[in-house]
Residue, then its C-alpha position, 0 to 999 in steps of 0.5 A: m715377695k721374693v728378691a735376689v739380692l744379685l752381688g758379687g760378679r764378674s768386674a773388677e769390683r767383685d769384692v766390693s759387691l760381695k761387701s754391699g751385697a751381704l749388708i743390703l740382704a740381712a737389711l731386706r731379711a732385717r726387715g723381713v723380706d724374704a732376699h735370697a744372694f744370687d751371684p750371676a758369676e756363678r749362676e745362670l740368670r735364667d735361674l732368677i725365672d725358675g726361682g721365682y723371683e719376684r723383684v730384683f735388687i741390684a748390687l753390682h757394681g763395675r761391668f755386667g751389673e751397672d752398665g747397662t747390660v744385667q738390666g736388660v736381660l732383666e727387662w727381657l725376663g719381665i723382673r722388676y729392678t732397682g736402678s737405673g735403665v738400660l740407656a742411663s745405666a749404660l751412659a753413667m758407666d761411661k765416663v766420656r759419654t757422660k761428659l759428652l751429654w753432661q756438656a751439651c746440656g750446659i753441666p760443667t764437667p773438667a776438660h779431657e781427651l781420650l787416649d790411645a797407644r799412638a796419643d802423644l802425651n807431651a801434647v794431651a798434657a800442655r792442651l790440658g794443662m797439669p796436673l791430670m787424673v788418668k782414669p778407664v772409662n768404664e770402672g770405678s771405685s778409682i780402680g785403674m786411676s792416676k793423678v799425673r802431677a808432671a807430662g813424664g806420669l802419663e805413659e805409666a799411668y795410661a800402661l795402668a789404665v787401660n789393663y782395665d778397659r781399653a778405653v783410657i781418659a785423662e782429666r784436667f785435676i779440679d784443685g778444691a774440695e771433693l763433694t758427693a750427693g746422694i741420690l733416692g727418689e726424686e731427692p738429693l739426700p745431704l753433701i758429703r764433703l771427703e778429705t784424705p791424707r792421699d793424692f785423691y780419693d782411690y780405693d783405699a781410702k775409700y774401703v779401707a783406710a782409717d784416717t778419711r774425714y766425712l763431713i756432714p754438714c759438708g761446710v759450705p752454706p746451706a742455700r750453696e748446698r741447695e743450688l749444689q744439690a739441685l745441680c747433681l739433680k739435674a746432672f743425673r737427670a739430665l742421663g735418664c738416671r733413677g731410682w737412687g744413685r750417686v753424683d761425684l762432683m769438686l769444687d774449685a779455688a773460687g768454690d766453682p763446681w765440676l762434675l765429674e761422674v753418676n754413679t748408678v749402683p753405689g756401694m753400700t758397705d760401711h764407708s760407702l757415702v750414700p747410706m751415710a748421706a740418708r742417716a744424716a737424712g734420717l733413714s737408716y740403712e734398712d730404711l735405705c735398701m727399702r726404699i731402693l727395693g720400693e720403686a724397683h721397675v721393669g722398663 
């Protein structure tokens, strides 16, 4: 089986994707897979057909890789690929559509409003309450995100986020424990609790800092962890996601969960969360990559 590992790409998360892809490539080769790096920022996707690739392992993060676009091309080409399909990828990448769908399904998610250049930011702050998280709607890895403690900081936060996406969201900040649930096939992996001395789990906390703490077990009672895992799996399925991914959530002071987002192509670097959770479940990095590749599909 000849496999292309799609990595790099053109999104703001290119550097992270290159790191993820390099580790995935090494893991697949260690298991005897005829795997090759393929950067769609440097090659035409039709080269996948000319090169005789039978499967694609998508390690592209962000736009043009995690948003349904490359999934659509691969379906057109008839090549099996890892992760969620076109619609689920597009929905999960769009934080607003994700929230609207979850709200319709009764899945708890923090209150939010869309921001634009004409928005009355003081009114937004009054309606949602402070503090707020301000995010580009269609980015990952916390790129362009800010935590805003006072209404006066909203304008600067909006100016940062709009550099990455014309659509910007303000979301009520949930003060409490931050958890994440990896999903592999139909199974939620052990929850991880994230702790950082920073204002929030930002890009540096995810990929650079040495002071971020990852707690497995996550510190909630086993029965409660199973309930939270089931909620994350429900949220994952509600978007039509499949294969693998990661669901992020917060627990408020009362211990109630609030779902934040789904990552359909989570990071696979040495700082990344899904490999950590897989190890806690007894899966090596190589095992994890082979499981993900084994669920590759088309259409």
